BALOBA-1460 file (C-alpha; in Angstrom, 3 decimals):
// residues 330
<rec num="1" residu="x" x="11.410" y="-35.185" z="-27.423"/>
<rec num="2" residu="x" x="11.976" y="-32.307" z="-29.924"/>
<rec num="3" residu="x" x="15.300" y="-31.354" z="-31.456"/>
<rec num="4" residu="x" x="18.363" y="-31.043" z="-29.245"/>
<rec num="5" residu="x" x="18.532" y="-27.740" z="-27.332"/>
<rec num="6" residu="x" x="14.977" y="-26.822" z="-28.415"/>
<rec num="7" residu="x" x="12.514" y="-25.426" z="-25.909"/>
<rec num="8" residu="x" x="10.282" y="-28.243" z="-24.595"/>
<rec num="9" residu="x" x="6.585" y="-28.045" z="-25.361"/>
<rec num="10" residu="x" x="3.466" y="-29.460" z="-23.725"/>
<rec num="11" residu="x" x="3.533" y="-32.219" z="-26.343"/>
<rec num="12" residu="x" x="7.035" y="-33.170" z="-25.176"/>
<rec num="13" residu="x" x="5.795" y="-33.278" z="-21.573"/>
<rec num="14" residu="x" x="2.832" y="-35.467" z="-22.580"/>
<rec num="15" residu="x" x="5.126" y="-37.830" z="-24.474"/>
<rec num="16" residu="x" x="7.599" y="-38.044" z="-21.573"/>
<rec num="17" residu="x" x="4.826" y="-38.622" z="-19.005"/>
<rec num="18" residu="x" x="2.936" y="-41.072" z="-21.194"/>
<rec num="19" residu="x" x="-0.331" y="-39.182" z="-20.849"/>
<rec num="20" residu="x" x="-2.713" y="-37.270" z="-23.103"/>
<rec num="21" residu="x" x="-1.992" y="-33.635" z="-23.956"/>
<rec num="22" residu="x" x="-5.259" y="-32.660" z="-22.240"/>
<rec num="23" residu="x" x="-4.022" y="-34.194" z="-18.990"/>
<rec num="24" residu="x" x="-0.889" y="-32.021" z="-19.097"/>
<rec num="25" residu="x" x="-3.051" y="-28.962" z="-19.722"/>
<rec num="26" residu="x" x="-5.222" y="-29.766" z="-16.721"/>
<rec num="27" residu="x" x="-2.211" y="-30.176" z="-14.431"/>
<rec num="28" residu="x" x="-0.684" y="-26.911" z="-15.678"/>
<rec num="29" residu="x" x="-3.951" y="-25.071" z="-14.973"/>
<rec num="30" residu="x" x="-4.559" y="-26.600" z="-11.537"/>
<rec num="31" residu="x" x="-7.503" y="-28.740" z="-12.629"/>
<rec num="32" residu="x" x="-7.783" y="-31.974" z="-10.603"/>
<rec num="33" residu="x" x="-6.630" y="-35.199" z="-12.246"/>
<rec num="34" residu="x" x="-5.752" y="-38.616" z="-10.882"/>
<rec num="35" residu="x" x="-2.855" y="-38.509" z="-8.413"/>
<rec num="36" residu="x" x="-0.701" y="-40.902" z="-10.456"/>
<rec num="37" residu="x" x="-1.213" y="-38.774" z="-13.596"/>
<rec num="38" residu="x" x="-0.370" y="-35.567" z="-11.717"/>
<rec num="39" residu="x" x="2.889" y="-37.039" z="-10.407"/>
<rec num="40" residu="x" x="3.912" y="-38.298" z="-13.839"/>
<rec num="41" residu="x" x="3.275" y="-34.888" z="-15.385"/>
<rec num="42" residu="x" x="5.157" y="-33.050" z="-12.637"/>
<rec num="43" residu="x" x="8.116" y="-35.421" z="-12.960"/>
<rec num="44" residu="x" x="8.173" y="-34.876" z="-16.726"/>
<rec num="45" residu="x" x="7.984" y="-31.084" z="-16.256"/>
<rec num="46" residu="x" x="10.947" y="-31.201" z="-13.880"/>
<rec num="47" residu="x" x="12.972" y="-33.526" z="-16.102"/>
<rec num="48" residu="x" x="12.434" y="-31.450" z="-19.252"/>
<rec num="49" residu="x" x="12.629" y="-28.111" z="-17.409"/>
<rec num="50" residu="x" x="9.351" y="-27.145" z="-19.071"/>
<rec num="51" residu="x" x="8.060" y="-23.584" z="-18.621"/>
<rec num="52" residu="x" x="4.585" y="-22.345" z="-19.463"/>
<rec num="53" residu="x" x="4.595" y="-19.972" z="-22.436"/>
<rec num="54" residu="x" x="2.608" y="-17.142" z="-20.875"/>
<rec num="55" residu="x" x="2.437" y="-15.236" z="-24.173"/>
<rec num="56" residu="x" x="0.826" y="-18.156" z="-25.994"/>
<rec num="57" residu="x" x="-1.424" y="-18.793" z="-23.028"/>
<rec num="58" residu="x" x="-2.508" y="-15.152" z="-23.126"/>
<rec num="59" residu="x" x="-3.435" y="-15.373" z="-26.797"/>
<rec num="60" residu="x" x="-5.788" y="-18.243" z="-26.027"/>
<rec num="61" residu="x" x="-7.371" y="-16.696" z="-22.945"/>
<rec num="62" residu="x" x="-7.356" y="-13.047" z="-24.114"/>
<rec num="63" residu="x" x="-5.208" y="-12.166" z="-21.088"/>
<rec num="64" residu="x" x="-1.649" y="-10.925" z="-20.671"/>
<rec num="65" residu="x" x="-1.385" y="-12.031" z="-17.023"/>
<rec num="66" residu="x" x="0.030" y="-8.577" z="-16.322"/>
<rec num="67" residu="x" x="-1.296" y="-5.950" z="-13.905"/>
<rec num="68" residu="x" x="-0.075" y="-2.351" z="-13.898"/>
<rec num="69" residu="x" x="0.753" y="-0.766" z="-10.533"/>
<rec num="70" residu="x" x="1.079" y="3.020" z="-10.158"/>
<rec num="71" residu="x" x="2.527" y="4.685" z="-7.044"/>
<rec num="72" residu="x" x="3.963" y="8.181" z="-6.471"/>
<rec num="73" residu="x" x="7.524" y="6.965" z="-5.875"/>
<rec num="74" residu="x" x="9.690" y="4.169" z="-4.506"/>
<rec num="75" residu="x" x="11.574" y="6.392" z="-2.063"/>
<rec num="76" residu="x" x="8.841" y="6.453" z="0.568"/>
<rec num="77" residu="x" x="9.106" y="3.325" z="2.756"/>
<rec num="78" residu="x" x="5.320" y="2.963" z="2.716"/>
<rec num="79" residu="x" x="5.104" y="2.965" z="-1.082"/>
<rec num="80" residu="x" x="8.089" y="0.617" z="-1.374"/>
<rec num="81" residu="x" x="6.552" y="-1.890" z="1.001"/>
<rec num="82" residu="x" x="3.195" y="-1.615" z="-0.744"/>
<rec num="83" residu="x" x="4.806" y="-2.363" z="-4.130"/>
<rec num="84" residu="x" x="6.697" y="-5.299" z="-2.659"/>
<rec num="85" residu="x" x="3.515" y="-6.788" z="-1.192"/>
<rec num="86" residu="x" x="1.579" y="-6.220" z="-4.426"/>
<rec num="87" residu="x" x="4.300" y="-7.943" z="-6.413"/>
<rec num="88" residu="x" x="4.261" y="-10.934" z="-4.064"/>
<rec num="89" residu="x" x="0.467" y="-11.167" z="-4.203"/>
<rec num="90" residu="x" x="0.476" y="-11.047" z="-8.010"/>
<rec num="91" residu="x" x="3.337" y="-13.535" z="-8.324"/>
<rec num="92" residu="x" x="1.502" y="-15.986" z="-6.099"/>
<rec num="93" residu="x" x="-1.313" y="-15.928" z="-8.659"/>
<rec num="94" residu="x" x="1.097" y="-16.293" z="-11.621"/>
<rec num="95" residu="x" x="0.701" y="-12.660" z="-12.682"/>
<rec num="96" residu="x" x="3.404" y="-10.134" z="-13.504"/>
<rec num="97" residu="x" x="3.599" y="-6.520" z="-12.377"/>
<rec num="98" residu="x" x="4.163" y="-3.551" z="-14.678"/>
<rec num="99" residu="x" x="5.374" y="-0.792" z="-12.341"/>
<rec num="100" residu="x" x="5.082" y="2.973" z="-12.821"/>
<rec num="101" residu="x" x="6.404" y="5.619" z="-10.391"/>
<rec num="102" residu="x" x="4.590" y="8.887" z="-11.150"/>
<rec num="103" residu="x" x="6.414" y="11.422" z="-8.932"/>
<rec num="104" residu="x" x="3.006" y="12.868" z="-7.927"/>
<rec num="105" residu="x" x="2.559" y="14.222" z="-11.484"/>
<rec num="106" residu="x" x="-1.119" y="14.012" z="-12.579"/>
<rec num="107" residu="x" x="-0.224" y="14.398" z="-16.273"/>
<rec num="108" residu="x" x="2.341" y="11.622" z="-16.040"/>
<rec num="109" residu="x" x="-0.211" y="9.402" z="-14.318"/>
<rec num="110" residu="x" x="-2.553" y="9.795" z="-17.282"/>
<rec num="111" residu="x" x="0.273" y="9.010" z="-19.719"/>
<rec num="112" residu="x" x="1.117" y="5.856" z="-17.789"/>
<rec num="113" residu="x" x="-2.532" y="4.760" z="-17.824"/>
<rec num="114" residu="x" x="-2.571" y="5.117" z="-21.608"/>
<rec num="115" residu="x" x="0.693" y="3.156" z="-21.848"/>
<rec num="116" residu="x" x="-0.691" y="0.418" z="-19.582"/>
<rec num="117" residu="x" x="-3.805" y="0.154" z="-21.733"/>
<rec num="118" residu="x" x="-1.647" y="-0.123" z="-24.861"/>
<rec num="119" residu="x" x="0.181" y="-3.014" z="-23.178"/>
<rec num="120" residu="x" x="-3.195" y="-4.789" z="-22.813"/>
<rec num="121" residu="x" x="-2.816" y="-5.179" z="-19.052"/>
<rec num="122" residu="x" x="-5.501" y="-7.166" z="-17.245"/>
<rec num="123" residu="x" x="-6.022" y="-4.369" z="-14.720"/>
<rec num="124" residu="x" x="-4.555" y="-1.317" z="-13.005"/>
<rec num="125" residu="x" x="-3.929" y="-0.812" z="-9.280"/>
<rec num="126" residu="x" x="-3.126" y="2.810" z="-8.562"/>
<rec num="127" residu="x" x="-2.456" y="5.310" z="-5.822"/>
<rec num="128" residu="x" x="-3.288" y="8.406" z="-7.838"/>
<rec num="129" residu="x" x="-3.027" y="12.163" z="-7.311"/>
<rec num="130" residu="x" x="-5.036" y="12.959" z="-10.423"/>
<rec num="131" residu="x" x="-8.727" y="13.512" z="-9.562"/>
<rec num="132" residu="x" x="-9.545" y="13.590" z="-13.298"/>
<rec num="133" residu="x" x="-7.778" y="10.303" z="-14.124"/>
<rec num="134" residu="x" x="-9.381" y="8.617" z="-17.130"/>
<rec num="135" residu="x" x="-9.259" y="4.837" z="-17.506"/>
<rec num="136" residu="x" x="-10.952" y="2.809" z="-20.230"/>
<rec num="137" residu="x" x="-14.092" y="0.964" z="-19.148"/>
<rec num="138" residu="x" x="-12.497" y="-2.179" z="-20.573"/>
<rec num="139" residu="x" x="-9.628" y="-2.097" z="-18.059"/>
<rec num="140" residu="x" x="-10.424" y="-3.019" z="-14.441"/>
<rec num="141" residu="x" x="-9.217" y="-0.381" z="-11.966"/>
<rec num="142" residu="x" x="-8.717" y="-0.583" z="-8.208"/>
<rec num="143" residu="x" x="-7.726" y="2.568" z="-6.343"/>
<rec num="144" residu="x" x="-5.799" y="2.864" z="-3.080"/>
<rec num="145" residu="x" x="-6.791" y="5.758" z="-0.790"/>
<rec num="146" residu="x" x="-8.525" y="7.753" z="-3.569"/>
<rec num="147" residu="x" x="-12.261" y="7.637" z="-4.324"/>
<rec num="148" residu="x" x="-13.059" y="7.796" z="-8.049"/>
<rec num="149" residu="x" x="-16.676" y="6.684" z="-8.103"/>
<rec num="150" residu="x" x="-19.142" y="3.995" z="-7.103"/>
<rec num="151" residu="x" x="-18.003" y="1.624" z="-9.864"/>
<rec num="152" residu="x" x="-14.309" y="1.749" z="-8.884"/>
<rec num="153" residu="x" x="-13.393" y="0.031" z="-5.603"/>
<rec num="154" residu="x" x="-11.177" y="2.012" z="-3.237"/>
<rec num="155" residu="x" x="-9.051" y="0.047" z="-0.767"/>
<rec num="156" residu="x" x="-7.842" y="1.903" z="2.306"/>
<rec num="157" residu="x" x="-6.842" y="1.602" z="5.925"/>
<rec num="158" residu="x" x="-9.262" y="2.814" z="8.589"/>
<rec num="159" residu="x" x="-7.782" y="6.309" z="8.614"/>
<rec num="160" residu="x" x="-10.552" y="7.793" z="10.744"/>
<rec num="161" residu="x" x="-10.193" y="5.009" z="13.308"/>
<rec num="162" residu="x" x="-6.412" y="5.446" z="13.197"/>
<rec num="163" residu="x" x="-6.713" y="9.139" z="14.048"/>
<rec num="164" residu="x" x="-8.946" y="8.317" z="16.987"/>
<rec num="165" residu="x" x="-6.599" y="5.551" z="18.102"/>
<rec num="166" residu="x" x="-3.578" y="7.890" z="18.097"/>
<rec num="167" residu="x" x="-5.331" y="10.517" z="20.229"/>
<rec num="168" residu="x" x="-6.688" y="7.909" z="22.637"/>
<rec num="169" residu="x" x="-3.253" y="6.312" z="23.090"/>
<rec num="170" residu="x" x="-1.614" y="9.669" z="23.819"/>
<rec num="171" residu="x" x="-4.252" y="10.468" z="26.441"/>
<rec num="172" residu="x" x="-4.013" y="6.948" z="27.863"/>
<rec num="173" residu="x" x="-0.265" y="7.551" z="28.266"/>
<rec num="174" residu="x" x="-0.875" y="10.701" z="30.318"/>
<rec num="175" residu="x" x="-0.955" y="13.502" z="27.732"/>
<rec num="176" residu="x" x="-3.245" y="16.418" z="28.579"/>
<rec num="177" residu="x" x="-2.861" y="18.691" z="25.542"/>
<rec num="178" residu="x" x="-2.357" y="17.454" z="21.983"/>
<rec num="179" residu="x" x="-1.249" y="18.689" z="18.564"/>
<rec num="180" residu="x" x="-1.924" y="17.338" z="15.091"/>
<rec num="181" residu="x" x="0.669" y="17.976" z="12.362"/>
<rec num="182" residu="x" x="-0.043" y="17.338" z="8.708"/>
<rec num="183" residu="x" x="1.528" y="17.947" z="5.329"/>
<rec num="184" residu="x" x="-0.331" y="16.525" z="2.375"/>
<rec num="185" residu="x" x="-2.354" y="16.878" z="-0.783"/>
<rec num="186" residu="x" x="-5.327" y="19.224" z="-1.117"/>
<rec num="187" residu="x" x="-7.229" y="16.397" z="-2.789"/>
<rec num="188" residu="x" x="-10.131" y="14.769" z="-1.001"/>
<rec num="189" residu="x" x="-8.857" y="11.338" z="-0.038"/>
<rec num="190" residu="x" x="-9.045" y="8.740" z="2.691"/>
<rec num="191" residu="x" x="-5.880" y="9.845" z="4.604"/>
<rec num="192" residu="x" x="-7.590" y="13.201" z="5.285"/>
<rec num="193" residu="x" x="-9.828" y="11.311" z="7.694"/>
<rec num="194" residu="x" x="-6.898" y="10.881" z="10.113"/>
<rec num="195" residu="x" x="-7.435" y="14.471" z="11.190"/>
<rec num="196" residu="x" x="-11.192" y="13.958" z="11.559"/>
<rec num="197" residu="x" x="-10.687" y="10.916" z="13.784"/>
<rec num="198" residu="x" x="-8.109" y="12.761" z="15.896"/>
<rec num="199" residu="x" x="-10.421" y="15.740" z="16.445"/>
<rec num="200" residu="x" x="-13.357" y="13.458" z="17.246"/>
<rec num="201" residu="x" x="-11.384" y="11.644" z="19.947"/>
<rec num="202" residu="x" x="-10.052" y="14.872" z="21.477"/>
<rec num="203" residu="x" x="-13.533" y="16.352" z="21.693"/>
<rec num="204" residu="x" x="-14.984" y="13.136" z="23.120"/>
<rec num="205" residu="x" x="-12.255" y="13.074" z="25.776"/>
<rec num="206" residu="x" x="-12.485" y="16.842" z="26.384"/>
<rec num="207" residu="x" x="-8.791" y="17.263" z="25.559"/>
<rec num="208" residu="x" x="-7.524" y="20.589" z="24.123"/>
<rec num="209" residu="x" x="-5.762" y="20.317" z="20.765"/>
<rec num="210" residu="x" x="-3.844" y="22.402" z="18.233"/>
<rec num="211" residu="x" x="-3.702" y="21.851" z="14.454"/>
<rec num="212" residu="x" x="-0.819" y="22.646" z="12.096"/>
<rec num="213" residu="x" x="-1.810" y="21.745" z="8.530"/>
<rec num="214" residu="x" x="0.162" y="22.647" z="5.403"/>
<rec num="215" residu="x" x="-0.073" y="21.588" z="1.761"/>
<rec num="216" residu="x" x="2.435" y="19.559" z="-0.223"/>
<rec num="217" residu="x" x="5.351" y="21.698" z="-1.341"/>
<rec num="218" residu="x" x="5.419" y="23.828" z="1.808"/>
<rec num="219" residu="x" x="8.974" y="24.032" z="3.216"/>
<rec num="220" residu="x" x="9.514" y="21.941" z="6.346"/>
<rec num="221" residu="x" x="10.671" y="25.121" z="8.100"/>
<rec num="222" residu="x" x="6.969" y="25.910" z="8.624"/>
<rec num="223" residu="x" x="6.821" y="23.109" z="11.202"/>
<rec num="224" residu="x" x="10.024" y="24.195" z="12.940"/>
<rec num="225" residu="x" x="8.599" y="27.728" z="13.246"/>
<rec num="226" residu="x" x="5.417" y="26.232" z="14.685"/>
<rec num="227" residu="x" x="7.353" y="24.226" z="17.271"/>
<rec num="228" residu="x" x="9.439" y="27.252" z="18.333"/>
<rec num="229" residu="x" x="6.251" y="29.295" z="18.762"/>
<rec num="230" residu="x" x="5.063" y="26.727" z="21.304"/>
<rec num="231" residu="x" x="8.334" y="26.302" z="23.227"/>
<rec num="232" residu="x" x="8.035" y="27.113" z="26.929"/>
<rec num="233" residu="x" x="10.757" y="29.107" z="28.703"/>
<rec num="234" residu="x" x="10.946" y="26.459" z="31.421"/>
<rec num="235" residu="x" x="11.289" y="23.677" z="28.844"/>
<rec num="236" residu="x" x="8.921" y="21.493" z="26.859"/>
<rec num="237" residu="x" x="6.021" y="22.641" z="24.703"/>
<rec num="238" residu="x" x="2.521" y="23.995" z="25.209"/>
<rec num="239" residu="x" x="1.330" y="20.451" z="24.409"/>
<rec num="240" residu="x" x="2.678" y="17.116" z="25.602"/>
<rec num="241" residu="x" x="1.436" y="14.848" z="22.828"/>
<rec num="242" residu="x" x="1.781" y="15.058" z="19.027"/>
<rec num="243" residu="x" x="0.093" y="13.005" z="16.313"/>
<rec num="244" residu="x" x="1.839" y="13.292" z="12.937"/>
<rec num="245" residu="x" x="-0.025" y="12.351" z="9.774"/>
<rec num="246" residu="x" x="2.839" y="10.067" z="8.649"/>
<rec num="247" residu="x" x="5.877" y="8.400" z="10.210"/>
<rec num="248" residu="x" x="8.079" y="10.356" z="7.784"/>
<rec num="249" residu="x" x="6.856" y="13.639" z="9.249"/>
<rec num="250" residu="x" x="7.119" y="12.247" z="12.793"/>
<rec num="251" residu="x" x="10.767" y="11.362" z="12.157"/>
<rec num="252" residu="x" x="11.559" y="14.947" z="11.125"/>
<rec num="253" residu="x" x="9.629" y="16.417" z="14.065"/>
<rec num="254" residu="x" x="11.477" y="14.189" z="16.544"/>
<rec num="255" residu="x" x="14.849" y="15.349" z="15.188"/>
<rec num="256" residu="x" x="13.803" y="19.004" z="15.340"/>
<rec num="257" residu="x" x="12.516" y="18.732" z="18.909"/>
<rec num="258" residu="x" x="15.672" y="17.058" z="20.153"/>
<rec num="259" residu="x" x="17.786" y="19.776" z="18.495"/>
<rec num="260" residu="x" x="15.696" y="22.309" z="20.480"/>
<rec num="261" residu="x" x="16.364" y="20.477" z="23.724"/>
<rec num="262" residu="x" x="12.884" y="18.948" z="23.979"/>
<rec num="263" residu="x" x="13.002" y="15.328" z="25.121"/>
<rec num="264" residu="x" x="10.987" y="12.597" z="23.384"/>
<rec num="265" residu="x" x="9.070" y="10.919" z="25.001"/>
<rec num="266" residu="x" x="9.838" y="12.512" z="28.398"/>
<rec num="267" residu="x" x="8.644" y="16.036" z="27.511"/>
<rec num="268" residu="x" x="6.409" y="15.228" z="24.566"/>
<rec num="269" residu="x" x="5.107" y="11.924" z="23.227"/>
<rec num="270" residu="x" x="4.780" y="11.380" z="19.485"/>
<rec num="271" residu="x" x="2.744" y="8.977" z="17.351"/>
<rec num="272" residu="x" x="3.043" y="8.700" z="13.578"/>
<rec num="273" residu="x" x="1.039" y="6.793" z="10.990"/>
<rec num="274" residu="x" x="2.068" y="3.966" z="8.611"/>
<rec num="275" residu="x" x="4.139" y="1.459" z="10.619"/>
<rec num="276" residu="x" x="7.475" y="2.341" z="8.989"/>
<rec num="277" residu="x" x="10.497" y="0.259" z="9.992"/>
<rec num="278" residu="x" x="14.188" y="1.106" z="9.615"/>
<rec num="279" residu="x" x="15.700" y="-0.680" z="6.594"/>
<rec num="280" residu="x" x="12.221" y="-1.976" z="5.799"/>
<rec num="281" residu="x" x="12.032" y="-4.800" z="8.316"/>
<rec num="282" residu="x" x="13.822" y="-3.777" z="11.511"/>
<rec num="283" residu="x" x="12.851" y="-1.455" z="14.393"/>
<rec num="284" residu="x" x="9.923" y="0.934" z="14.141"/>
<rec num="285" residu="x" x="11.142" y="4.502" z="13.639"/>
<rec num="286" residu="x" x="8.528" y="5.838" z="16.078"/>
<rec num="287" residu="x" x="5.371" y="4.848" z="17.913"/>
<rec num="288" residu="x" x="2.829" y="4.521" z="15.163"/>
<rec num="289" residu="x" x="-0.569" y="3.550" z="13.817"/>
<rec num="290" residu="x" x="0.243" y="0.564" z="11.613"/>
<rec num="291" residu="x" x="-1.350" y="0.175" z="8.198"/>
<rec num="292" residu="x" x="-2.068" y="-3.465" z="7.206"/>
<rec num="293" residu="x" x="-0.015" y="-3.243" z="4.008"/>
<rec num="294" residu="x" x="0.023" y="-6.983" z="3.148"/>
<rec num="295" residu="x" x="-3.759" y="-7.121" z="3.555"/>
<rec num="296" residu="x" x="-4.189" y="-3.997" z="1.415"/>
<rec num="297" residu="x" x="-2.129" y="-5.626" z="-1.338"/>
<rec num="298" residu="x" x="-3.989" y="-8.951" z="-1.155"/>
<rec num="299" residu="x" x="-7.347" y="-7.186" z="-1.253"/>
<rec num="300" residu="x" x="-6.360" y="-5.097" z="-4.285"/>
<rec num="301" residu="x" x="-5.131" y="-8.133" z="-6.201"/>
<rec num="302" residu="x" x="-8.199" y="-10.192" z="-5.318"/>
<rec num="303" residu="x" x="-10.419" y="-7.358" z="-6.563"/>
<rec num="304" residu="x" x="-8.528" y="-6.694" z="-9.799"/>
<rec num="305" residu="x" x="-8.754" y="-10.349" z="-10.773"/>
<rec num="306" residu="x" x="-12.480" y="-10.557" z="-9.994"/>
<rec num="307" residu="x" x="-14.742" y="-10.726" z="-13.031"/>
<rec num="308" residu="x" x="-17.616" y="-8.868" z="-11.315"/>
<rec num="309" residu="x" x="-15.535" y="-5.872" z="-10.199"/>
<rec num="310" residu="x" x="-18.455" y="-3.467" z="-10.533"/>
<rec num="311" residu="x" x="-20.332" y="-5.355" z="-7.809"/>
<rec num="312" residu="x" x="-17.567" y="-4.764" z="-5.233"/>
<rec num="313" residu="x" x="-18.096" y="-2.151" z="-2.469"/>
<rec num="314" residu="x" x="-16.985" y="1.367" z="-3.392"/>
<rec num="315" residu="x" x="-14.851" y="1.518" z="-0.216"/>
<rec num="316" residu="x" x="-13.116" y="-1.365" z="1.506"/>
<rec num="317" residu="x" x="-11.719" y="-0.183" z="4.835"/>
<rec num="318" residu="x" x="-9.161" y="-2.384" z="6.627"/>
<rec num="319" residu="x" x="-8.405" y="-2.156" z="10.375"/>
<rec num="320" residu="x" x="-5.253" y="-0.515" z="11.750"/>
<rec num="321" residu="x" x="-3.302" y="-1.279" z="14.936"/>
<rec num="322" residu="x" x="-1.090" y="0.663" z="17.325"/>
<rec num="323" residu="x" x="2.580" y="-0.194" z="17.948"/>
<rec num="324" residu="x" x="4.901" y="1.389" z="20.486"/>
<rec num="325" residu="x" x="8.169" y="2.456" z="18.866"/>
<rec num="326" residu="x" x="9.914" y="4.307" z="21.678"/>
<rec num="327" residu="x" x="8.439" y="7.790" z="21.220"/>
<rec num="328" residu="x" x="5.616" y="7.184" z="23.689"/>
<rec num="329" residu="x" x="5.729" y="5.988" z="27.269"/>
<rec num="330" residu="x" x="5.016" y="2.303" z="27.705"/>
């Protein structure tokens, strides 16, 4: 072996295992070799505590084995879970994640893209709020929820189907008048389709509905004013079912209603969207349309590592499910 306390090399592993250097390389890269050779190499790797030099490997393969991930923030439980699942999916493929939190700032998003390109990343996975985002043609890009063009795959949940599912579940549970509450970006994106699906289901079922839609940055008080406007003197609201565009909004609406003396789910049933759980992995915070976050992450990583990215569909839509979280009647 090399000098004492030196970092072991592939040559040291080959010498320890009594095999050719090419055999060690094959084992390290997952290429099949004879079982006895594989075991000898693995035993030598363990004995010497050998670690692959990813930098040197990258020089040979023209890769950095790094993928940049851009999300608006890490405060939102949905974004946090998405980042966690992306990191796990990349790690399973021996890739590292370079993480950027953009705080919904389009200019900062563009700066981070430039920085990622300077770091020679092998691809970028982003949830962007910049419709004019520019990415070099040499850097593979996969978008989440935002459509950038036919050559850039967009991975999303079935937002339209989720909106329909929420309305149908509320009606199935006995609701006879519904409301849709939304706060969000003015940008055209896949989550906007939640409203379209909700309206489609209401009209198909001949159920009256009310919409309250505000843009990002609008004070939450706008929703409290809306709720007070629809309070009935005898108790309850003018509608008995509410679909909120996110679980975060549903959580705030539930608190406001209870402070007004409106019972959930006895007086009004509420469904959110995302599948958010308290502390990340415990109880659902409300009844909800669940996004398949692990599948979204796996799909994004599979796409970003594909060589023929331009041949992928422009939109990959993954199915959602419904879960009862205590704000609807069983």
